[in-house]
DRENMI-538688 format. One record per residue (C-alpha): residue in one letter; x, y, z. Coordinates in nm, 2 decimals. Example, Ala and Ser with C-alpha at 12.3 -4.5 7.8 and 13.67 -1.06 7.14 Angstrom:
% residues 2
- a  1.23  -0.45  0.78;
- s  1.37  -0.11  0.71;
//
This chain:
% residues 157
- m  3.95  7.16  9.16;
- a  3.98  6.98  8.85;
- v  3.67  7.01  8.63;
- k  3.53  6.82  8.35;
- i  3.25  6.84  8.11;
- r  3.13  6.47  8.07;
- l  2.82  6.26  8.02;
- q  2.56  6.18  8.32;
- r  2.39  5.89  8.19;
- h  1.98  5.84  8.22;
- g  1.76  5.64  8.03;
- s  1.64  5.27  8.08;
- k  1.84  5.00  8.01;
- k  1.96  4.93  7.62;
- r  1.82  5.31  7.60;
- p  2.05  5.54  7.70;
- f  2.00  5.92  7.70;
- y  2.29  6.15  7.83;
- f  2.29  6.51  8.01;
- i  2.63  6.67  7.92;
- v  2.74  6.83  8.25;
- v  3.03  7.02  8.41;
- a  3.13  6.84  8.73;
- d  3.39  6.79  8.95;
- a  3.62  6.51  8.82;
- r  3.64  6.35  9.17;
- a  3.24  6.30  9.15;
- p  3.07  5.99  9.06;
- r  2.95  5.97  8.71;
- d  2.58  6.00  8.81;
- g  2.65  6.19  9.10;
- k  2.67  6.52  9.20;
- f  2.74  6.83  8.90;
- i  2.81  7.20  8.91;
- q  2.60  7.28  8.58;
- k  2.41  7.10  8.31;
- i  2.47  7.24  7.95;
- g  2.29  7.01  7.70;
- t  2.16  6.64  7.60;
- y  2.27  6.39  7.41;
- n  2.06  6.14  7.26;
- p  2.26  5.87  7.04;
- l  1.97  5.64  6.96;
- t  1.82  5.86  6.69;
- v  1.99  5.86  6.34;
- p  2.20  6.12  6.33;
- a  2.22  6.14  6.72;
- t  2.01  6.44  6.85;
- v  2.22  6.72  7.06;
- q  2.06  6.99  7.24;
- i  2.38  7.20  7.41;
- d  2.41  7.56  7.55;
- r  2.70  7.71  7.34;
- q  2.75  8.00  7.53;
- k  2.78  7.82  7.86;
- s  3.01  7.55  7.69;
- l  3.22  7.82  7.58;
- e  3.26  7.97  7.90;
- w  3.37  7.67  8.06;
- l  3.63  7.60  7.82;
- h  3.79  7.94  7.88;
- k  3.76  7.85  8.22;
- g  3.97  7.53  8.19;
- a  3.74  7.26  8.17;
- q  3.87  6.95  8.00;
- p  3.59  6.78  7.82;
- t  3.62  6.38  7.82;
- d  3.67  6.21  7.45;
- t  3.34  6.17  7.37;
- v  3.21  6.55  7.48;
- r  3.50  6.64  7.29;
- r  3.38  6.49  6.98;
- i  3.01  6.64  7.04;
- l  3.14  6.98  7.12;
- s  3.34  6.98  6.75;
- y  3.04  6.84  6.59;
- k  2.84  7.12  6.72;
- g  3.11  7.36  6.63;
- v  3.21  7.49  7.02;
- l  3.54  7.39  6.98;
- y  3.59  7.56  6.62;
- l  3.45  7.88  6.80;
- k  3.69  7.86  7.06;
- h  3.96  7.82  6.83;
- l  3.81  8.15  6.61;
- l  3.79  8.36  6.93;
- r  4.16  8.24  7.01;
- g  4.28  8.40  6.68;
- v  4.11  8.72  6.76;
- t  4.26  8.78  7.09;
- l  4.61  8.71  6.89;
- g  4.49  9.00  6.68;
- l  4.49  8.79  6.36;
- f  4.15  8.89  6.26;
- d  3.85  9.09  6.42;
- e  3.56  8.94  6.57;
- a  3.31  8.97  6.25;
- t  3.54  8.78  6.07;
- a  3.55  8.54  6.31;
- m  3.16  8.51  6.35;
- t  3.10  8.52  5.97;
- k  3.33  8.22  5.96;
- f  3.13  8.04  6.21;
- q  2.81  8.13  6.06;
- k  2.97  8.01  5.68;
- w  3.08  7.68  5.89;
- h  2.74  7.62  6.08;
- e  2.49  7.67  5.76;
- e  2.72  7.43  5.57;
- h  2.73  7.18  5.88;
- d  2.32  7.23  5.90;
- a  2.28  7.11  5.52;
- k  2.50  6.83  5.58;
- i  2.31  6.71  5.85;
- r  1.96  6.78  5.70;
- q  2.09  6.55  5.39;
- r  2.20  6.30  5.68;
- q  1.80  6.32  5.82;
- d  1.66  6.29  5.48;
- d  1.88  6.01  5.36;
- a  1.77  5.80  5.68;
- a  1.41  5.88  5.69;
- r  1.39  5.74  5.30;
- a  1.58  5.43  5.38;
- r  1.35  5.39  5.68;
- r  0.99  5.43  5.46;
- g  1.21  5.21  5.18;
- n  1.22  4.93  5.41;
- r  0.85  4.97  5.55;
- s  0.68  5.05  5.20;
- g  0.86  4.81  4.99;
- r  0.69  4.50  5.11;
- g  0.68  4.44  4.73;
- p  0.71  4.06  4.66;
- a  0.81  3.81  4.91;
- p  1.18  3.69  4.90;
- r  1.15  3.39  4.67;
- r  1.19  3.02  4.87;
- p  1.39  2.76  4.66;
- e  1.21  2.55  4.47;
- r  1.15  2.20  4.55;
- r  1.28  1.98  4.29;
- p  1.17  1.60  4.31;
- a  1.47  1.33  4.37;
- p  1.67  1.25  4.09;
- q  1.54  0.96  3.88;
- s  1.81  0.75  3.70;
- d  1.74  0.66  3.34;
- a  1.82  0.32  3.40;
- p  1.54  0.06  3.40;
- a  1.46  -0.06  3.76;
- a  1.63  -0.37  3.86;
- e  1.37  -0.67  3.82;
- a  1.35  -0.90  4.10;
- s  1.46  -1.24  4.00;
- p  1.29  -1.54  4.20;
- e  1.58  -1.76  4.33;
//
């Protein structure tokens, strides 16, 4: 049985909200699933992702294949990097403590970047709301051009 980690759409029209689920590849998109491992809201800036790192890591080790979008989400949350580090531990390249230290360092740097993006987005929103200074200037109406030549006098004929 082929197992996929994929998105299950919820939310109203033009307001998507997704569950990240583990499902049989033959099941319909919004149908039966094996386990829910997280949520994804693409409408926030940056997108809000809640994921159970341990469950997703277990399913990846069992052979579940993420879809392209979920693969990017897992990469964003560091699950794929953690899987990569644990693979190095099993190969004997370094011990688990070193792997966790590397992951913690990456996680702290990544969180700092995310906080910076959130602050920038909030600042931009505040700038759009409170920056109601003078209204944009409208082009001035200029009178129709008048010629300097004297008006032609009507000649009686």
